[in-house]
N, CA and C of each residue as an Amber inpcrd file, in Angstrom:
protein
   372
 -60.5150000   4.2890000 -28.1870000 -60.4880000   4.2330000 -26.7260000
 -59.0120000   4.0210000 -26.2220000 -58.6270000   4.7900000 -25.3340000
 -57.2550000   4.7460000 -24.7980000 -57.3060000   4.1500000 -23.3800000
 -56.4260000   3.0700000 -23.2000000 -56.2460000   2.4260000 -21.9700000
 -54.7390000   2.5470000 -21.6630000 -54.5060000   3.1780000 -20.4270000
 -53.1970000   3.4480000 -19.9010000 -52.9650000   2.4130000 -18.8570000
 -51.8180000   1.6990000 -18.7700000 -51.6810000   0.6750000 -17.6990000
 -50.1990000   0.6390000 -17.2840000 -50.1780000   0.0080000 -16.0530000
 -48.9020000  -0.2780000 -15.3860000 -48.9480000  -1.6490000 -14.9940000
 -47.8100000  -2.4210000 -15.3090000 -47.7630000  -3.7570000 -14.9370000
 -46.3720000  -4.1300000 -14.5150000 -46.1790000  -4.9570000 -13.5570000
 -44.8530000  -5.4270000 -13.0310000 -44.7870000  -6.9660000 -13.0500000
 -45.6680000  -7.6800000 -12.4250000 -45.5630000  -9.1030000 -12.3660000
 -46.3060000  -9.7440000 -13.5610000 -46.9320000  -9.0360000 -14.3790000
 -47.6090000  -9.6590000 -15.5700000 -49.0600000  -9.8170000 -15.3580000
 -49.6710000  -9.6630000 -14.1480000 -51.0920000  -9.7570000 -14.0410000
 -51.8890000  -8.7460000 -14.9370000 -51.5410000  -7.5310000 -14.7920000
 -52.2460000  -6.5080000 -15.5540000 -52.0060000  -6.6810000 -16.9770000
 -50.7620000  -6.9740000 -17.3870000 -50.4780000  -7.3580000 -18.7950000
 -51.3590000  -8.3930000 -19.2980000 -51.5860000  -9.3850000 -18.6460000
 -52.4140000 -10.4750000 -19.0160000 -53.9560000  -9.9530000 -19.2080000
 -54.3740000  -9.1500000 -18.2000000 -55.5990000  -8.5870000 -18.3100000
 -55.6870000  -7.6870000 -19.6170000 -54.7060000  -6.9150000 -19.8430000
 -54.6090000  -6.1000000 -21.0830000 -54.7470000  -6.9510000 -22.2950000
 -53.9890000  -8.1420000 -22.3260000 -53.9740000  -9.0360000 -23.3770000
 -55.3510000  -9.5400000 -23.7660000 -56.1140000  -9.7740000 -22.6510000
 -57.5630000 -10.2820000 -22.8490000 -58.3760000  -9.2140000 -23.4980000
 -58.1450000  -7.9730000 -23.0470000 -58.8080000  -6.8510000 -23.6440000
 -58.5100000  -6.6190000 -25.1080000 -57.2180000  -6.7750000 -25.3960000
 -56.8090000  -6.6980000 -26.7560000 -57.4960000  -7.6640000 -27.6590000
 -57.7330000  -8.8460000 -27.2960000 -58.3470000  -9.8040000 -28.0750000
 -59.8080000  -9.3980000 -28.3800000 -60.3810000  -8.8270000 -27.3720000
 -61.8620000  -8.4360000 -27.4740000 -61.9900000  -7.0880000 -28.2450000
 -61.0820000  -6.2030000 -28.0330000 -61.0650000  -4.9500000 -28.6740000
 -59.7970000  -4.4780000 -29.2000000 -59.4690000  -5.0740000 -30.4080000
 -58.1410000  -4.8780000 -30.9760000 -57.9370000  -3.4090000 -31.5020000
 -59.0100000  -2.7680000 -31.7420000 -58.8710000  -1.2990000 -32.1590000
 -58.5510000  -0.3260000 -31.0470000 -58.6980000  -0.7150000 -29.9310000
 -58.3910000   0.1930000 -28.7230000 -56.8830000   0.4990000 -28.7190000
 -56.4860000   1.5950000 -28.1620000 -55.0860000   1.9190000 -27.9100000
 -54.6680000   1.5710000 -26.4510000 -53.7350000   0.6410000 -26.4160000
 -53.2240000   0.2080000 -25.1250000 -51.7870000   0.6960000 -24.7960000
 -51.5370000   1.5450000 -23.8390000 -50.3300000   2.2440000 -23.6990000
 -49.8010000   2.0450000 -22.2330000 -48.6000000   1.3750000 -22.2190000
 -47.9370000   1.1680000 -20.9090000 -47.3350000   2.3980000 -20.4420000
 -47.6530000   2.8550000 -19.2670000 -47.1670000   4.1300000 -18.7820000
 -45.7180000   4.0960000 -18.2990000 -45.1670000   5.2470000 -18.2240000
 -43.8290000   5.4810000 -17.6090000 -43.8560000   6.7270000 -16.9470000
 -42.7780000   6.9770000 -16.1750000 -42.6790000   8.2480000 -15.2420000
 -42.6960000   9.5100000 -16.0200000 -42.1630000   9.5210000 -17.2650000
 -41.9690000  10.7380000 -17.9270000 -43.0570000  11.1090000 -19.0240000
 -43.8500000  10.1530000 -19.3390000 -44.8190000  10.4080000 -20.3930000
 -45.9680000  11.4100000 -20.0050000 -46.4250000  12.0540000 -20.9630000
 -47.5970000  12.9460000 -20.8220000 -48.6510000  12.5310000 -21.8110000
 -49.8690000  12.2750000 -21.3800000 -50.8950000  11.7880000 -22.3090000
 -51.6620000  13.0300000 -22.8860000 -52.2050000  12.6940000 -24.1360000
 -52.9030000  13.7260000 -24.9170000 -54.3040000  13.2840000 -25.2050000
 -54.6890000  12.2350000 -24.6840000 -56.0360000  11.6350000 -24.9570000
 -56.6250000  11.1110000 -23.7030000 -57.9860000  11.3020000 -23.5020000
 -58.6990000  10.7730000 -22.3550000 -58.6780000   9.3540000 -22.4260000
 -58.7020000   8.6620000 -21.2570000 -58.6800000   7.1600000 -21.2690000
 -58.9160000   6.6790000 -19.8140000 -58.7620000   5.3490000 -19.6590000
 -58.8960000   4.8050000 -18.3700000 -57.6150000   4.1080000 -17.9860000
 -57.2930000   4.0990000 -16.7210000 -56.0440000   3.5960000 -16.0510000
 -56.2180000   2.3290000 -15.4390000 -55.3720000   1.3670000 -15.7210000
 -55.2750000   0.1100000 -15.0900000 -53.9830000  -0.0810000 -14.3470000
 -53.8840000  -0.3450000 -13.0900000 -52.6730000  -0.4800000 -12.3670000
 -52.7290000  -1.6720000 -11.4380000 -51.8440000  -1.8210000 -10.4480000
 -51.7840000  -2.9270000  -9.5300000 -51.6110000  -2.4470000  -8.1420000
 -51.8480000  -3.2260000  -7.1730000 -51.4090000  -2.8440000  -5.7990000
 -50.1350000  -3.5550000  -5.4930000 -49.1890000  -2.8760000  -4.8330000
 -47.8410000  -3.4690000  -4.6740000 -47.6060000  -3.4010000  -3.1360000
 -46.5790000  -4.1010000  -2.7580000 -46.1790000  -4.2380000  -1.3770000
 -47.3410000  -4.5200000  -0.4330000 -47.4280000  -3.6100000   0.6130000
 -48.6570000  -3.8620000   1.5040000 -49.6510000  -2.7080000   1.2970000
 -50.3430000  -2.7250000   0.1270000 -51.3470000  -1.8370000  -0.1530000
 -50.8950000  -0.4450000  -0.7090000 -49.8640000  -0.5260000  -1.4910000
 -49.2440000   0.7390000  -2.0300000 -49.5860000   0.9170000  -3.5020000
 -49.5450000   2.1890000  -3.9860000 -49.6520000   2.5060000  -5.3660000
 -48.2110000   2.2500000  -5.9990000 -48.1790000   1.6150000  -7.0900000
 -46.8620000   1.4540000  -7.7370000 -46.1860000   2.8790000  -7.9560000
 -44.8120000   2.9230000  -7.7810000 -44.1810000   4.1690000  -8.0230000
 -44.2430000   4.7790000  -9.4290000 -44.2770000   3.8830000 -10.4020000
 -44.5390000   4.4260000 -11.8560000 -45.8900000   5.0420000 -12.0070000
 -46.8800000   4.4550000 -11.3040000 -48.1830000   5.0360000 -11.4650000
 -48.2490000   6.4010000 -10.7230000 -47.6680000   6.4650000  -9.5140000
 -47.5060000   7.6810000  -8.7720000 -46.9820000   8.8500000  -9.5650000
 -45.8360000   8.5200000 -10.1990000 -44.9740000   9.5270000 -11.0160000
 -45.9570000   9.8810000 -12.1830000 -46.6370000   9.0080000 -12.8030000
 -47.5370000   9.2480000 -13.9620000 -48.6740000  10.2270000 -13.5320000
 -49.1770000  10.0090000 -12.3390000 -50.3340000  10.8190000 -11.8580000
 -50.0060000  12.1020000 -11.1680000 -48.6790000  12.3700000 -10.8350000
 -48.2340000  13.4970000 -10.3570000 -48.4000000  14.6550000 -11.4060000
 -48.3700000  14.3240000 -12.6980000 -48.5840000  15.2990000 -13.6550000
 -50.0090000  15.6230000 -13.7950000 -50.3650000  16.8440000 -13.5830000
 -51.7650000  17.2670000 -13.5850000 -52.4460000  17.0020000 -14.9870000
 -51.6480000  17.2020000 -16.0730000 -52.2090000  16.8880000 -17.3970000
 -52.6140000  15.4570000 -17.4320000 -51.8030000  14.4720000 -16.9170000
 -52.1590000  13.1450000 -17.0720000 -53.4310000  12.8320000 -16.1650000
 -53.5050000  13.3980000 -14.9630000 -54.7180000  13.1270000 -14.0450000
 -55.9500000  13.6420000 -14.7480000 -55.8940000  14.8210000 -15.4300000
 -57.0290000  15.3430000 -16.0900000 -57.5600000  14.4590000 -17.1630000
 -56.7190000  13.6750000 -17.8060000 -57.1790000  12.9010000 -18.9140000
 -57.6480000  11.4950000 -18.4370000 -57.5160000  11.0930000 -17.1950000
 -57.8760000   9.8010000 -16.7090000 -59.3330000   9.8750000 -16.2420000
 -60.1130000   9.0280000 -16.8430000 -61.5860000   8.9710000 -16.4940000
 -61.9180000   7.9540000 -15.4230000 -61.1620000   6.8980000 -15.1450000
 -61.4210000   5.9350000 -14.1290000 -60.1300000   5.2170000 -13.8500000
 -60.0370000   4.5330000 -12.7410000 -58.9710000   3.7320000 -12.2900000
 -59.3890000   2.2430000 -12.0170000 -58.7040000   1.2800000 -12.4060000
 -58.9890000  -0.0750000 -11.9980000 -57.5960000  -0.6110000 -11.5480000
 -57.7960000  -1.6840000 -10.5370000 -56.5510000  -2.1830000 -10.0000000
 -56.6680000  -3.6320000  -9.8360000 -55.5910000  -4.3380000 -10.2310000
 -55.4290000  -5.7410000 -10.0230000 -55.0080000  -5.9330000  -8.4730000
 -55.2550000  -7.0610000  -7.9470000 -54.8810000  -7.3350000  -6.6230000
 -55.0700000  -8.8440000  -6.3390000 -54.7450000  -9.2000000  -5.1490000
 -54.8410000 -10.7190000  -4.7350000 -55.7230000 -10.6810000  -3.4470000
 -56.7640000 -11.4710000  -3.5670000 -57.7880000 -11.6030000  -2.4220000
 -57.1680000 -12.0100000  -1.1440000 -55.9860000 -12.7100000  -1.3060000
 -55.2510000 -13.1260000  -0.1030000 -54.9140000 -12.0420000   0.8520000
 -54.8220000 -10.7950000   0.2870000 -54.4590000  -9.6750000   1.0620000
 -55.6510000  -9.0450000   1.8170000 -56.8140000  -9.6700000   1.7660000
 -58.0660000  -9.1890000   2.4960000 -58.3040000  -7.7410000   2.2200000
 -58.3670000  -7.0180000   3.2060000 -58.7620000  -5.4600000   3.0220000
 -57.8230000  -4.7280000   2.2370000 -56.6390000  -5.2120000   1.9050000
 -55.6610000  -4.5680000   1.0780000 -55.8610000  -4.9550000  -0.4370000
 -56.8180000  -5.8260000  -0.7490000 -57.0160000  -6.2290000  -2.0110000
 -57.3700000  -5.0510000  -2.9450000 -56.5850000  -4.7860000  -4.0010000
 -56.8220000  -3.7340000  -4.9970000 -56.7450000  -2.3100000  -4.4120000
 -56.1810000  -2.1480000  -3.1380000 -56.3820000  -0.9170000  -2.3830000
 -55.7130000   0.2470000  -3.2290000 -54.9070000  -0.0290000  -4.1240000
 -54.2690000   1.1150000  -4.9270000 -55.3290000   1.9080000  -5.5920000
 -56.4480000   1.3140000  -6.0860000 -57.5450000   1.9590000  -6.7100000
 -58.2230000   2.9170000  -5.7500000 -58.3650000   2.4360000  -4.4540000
 -58.9520000   3.2960000  -3.4420000 -58.0770000   4.5270000  -3.1880000
 -56.8300000   4.3110000  -3.0210000 -55.8870000   5.3310000  -2.7410000
 -55.8030000   6.4920000  -3.9090000 -55.7880000   5.9350000  -5.1450000
 -55.7920000   6.8210000  -6.3800000 -57.1170000   7.5220000  -6.2990000
 -58.2000000   6.9710000  -6.0800000 -59.3960000   7.6620000  -6.1070000
 -59.4220000   8.7430000  -5.0270000 -58.9920000   8.4290000  -3.8820000
 -58.9690000   9.4490000  -2.8150000 -58.0070000  10.5690000  -3.0840000
 -56.6960000  10.2210000  -3.4450000 -55.6520000  11.1760000  -3.6200000
 -55.7590000  12.0170000  -4.8730000 -56.3750000  11.5040000  -5.9310000
 -56.3810000  12.1580000  -7.2720000 -57.7800000  12.4320000  -7.7620000
 -58.7660000  12.0350000  -6.9830000 -60.1920000  12.3270000  -7.4040000
 -60.5090000  11.6500000  -8.7200000 -60.1460000  10.4120000  -8.9160000
 -60.4830000   9.6210000 -10.0400000 -61.3630000   8.4900000  -9.5700000
 -62.5080000   8.3230000 -10.2960000 -63.3850000   7.2830000  -9.8920000
 -62.9110000   5.8950000 -10.1500000 -63.3370000   4.9670000  -9.3040000
 -62.8680000   3.5550000  -9.4530000 -63.7810000   2.8640000 -10.4830000
 -63.2620000   2.2110000 -11.4000000 -64.1070000   1.4990000 -12.3320000
 -64.2340000   0.0100000 -11.7630000 -63.2130000  -0.5860000 -11.3630000
 -63.2410000  -1.9570000 -10.6960000 -61.8750000  -2.3410000 -10.1110000
 -61.9720000  -3.5090000  -9.3510000 -60.8780000  -4.2460000  -8.8840000
 -60.9420000  -5.5740000  -9.3770000 -59.8350000  -6.1610000  -9.8380000
 -60.0470000  -7.5680000 -10.2600000 -58.8680000  -8.4630000  -9.6920000
 -59.2270000  -9.6990000  -9.4910000 -58.2440000 -10.7000000  -8.9630000
 -57.1480000 -11.1170000 -10.0340000 -55.9570000 -10.8260000  -9.6320000
 -54.7480000 -11.2640000 -10.4330000 -54.9450000 -10.7580000 -11.8760000
 -55.1400000 -11.6050000 -12.9070000 -55.2440000 -11.1520000 -14.2620000
 -56.7760000 -11.0390000 -14.7120000 -57.6300000 -11.2230000 -13.8260000
 -59.0160000 -11.0070000 -14.1730000 -59.6880000 -12.2020000 -14.8380000
 -60.9270000 -12.2660000 -14.7060000 -61.7410000 -13.3860000 -15.2980000
 -62.4310000 -12.8170000 -16.5820000 -62.9640000 -13.6740000 -17.3700000
 -63.6190000 -13.1430000 -18.6280000 -64.8710000 -12.3440000 -18.2870000
 -65.6190000 -12.5700000 -17.2710000 -66.6570000 -11.7990000 -16.8950000
 -66.1550000 -10.2980000 -16.4880000 -65.0460000 -10.2630000 -15.7040000
 -64.4890000  -8.9940000 -15.4440000 -63.9330000  -8.2620000 -16.5920000
 -63.4170000  -8.9520000 -17.5590000 -63.0110000  -8.3580000 -18.8680000
 -64.2960000  -7.7020000 -19.5310000 -65.3960000  -8.4210000 -19.6110000
 -66.5800000  -7.9540000 -20.2480000 -67.1710000  -6.7780000 -19.5630000
 -67.0780000  -6.7960000 -18.1750000 -67.5500000  -5.6990000 -17.3970000
 -66.8550000  -4.4840000 -17.6020000 -65.5160000  -4.5160000 -17.7360000
 -64.6200000  -3.4480000 -18.0660000 -65.0130000  -2.8460000 -19.4110000
 -65.1360000  -3.6660000 -20.3540000 -65.3880000  -3.3200000 -21.7150000
 -66.8170000  -2.6520000 -21.7580000 -67.8430000  -3.1080000 -21.1680000
 -69.1760000  -2.6150000 -21.1150000 -69.1680000  -1.2040000 -20.4580000
 -68.4000000  -1.0380000 -19.3440000 -68.3780000   0.1880000 -18.6170000
 -67.6750000   1.2400000 -19.5380000 -66.5580000   0.9340000 -20.0870000
 -65.8180000   1.8970000 -21.0310000 -66.6250000   2.2890000 -22.1450000
 -67.2650000   1.3460000 -22.7900000 -68.0260000   1.6950000 -23.9980000
 -69.2330000   2.4360000 -23.7170000 -69.8240000   2.3600000 -22.5470000
 -70.9760000   3.1850000 -22.1620000 -70.7900000   4.4010000 -21.3900000
 -69.4730000   4.6630000 -21.1590000 -69.0800000   5.8240000 -20.3940000
 -68.9920000   7.0980000 -21.2600000 -69.0340000   6.9200000 -22.5500000
 -68.8230000   8.0630000 -23.3890000 -70.1800000   8.8270000 -23.7350000
């Protein structure tokens, strides 16, 4: 299984680290603006500024090839932002027609990690 992710403040990275402990054989790949993926997988990103998609994620998704390989998007966020919580996932879903797997608070809880794993493993 391939998990593509973008992390800035470390919350998504900590979520990824939790996933790595549970599923060490999965491939976890931090995205960048120039990469092109060759395997289908799930995208995890974060919401930045006031409800924006991170620029690295935008550049990654601008490539049609990359979009076509992404099966779902999940976003980290902070509940303190209210309606803007994890809104990057909503915007990505709308703009790129990618289904939302989940939104999680900061670096996610163990039940959220388990939910993510169950969804991904039963999606195939």
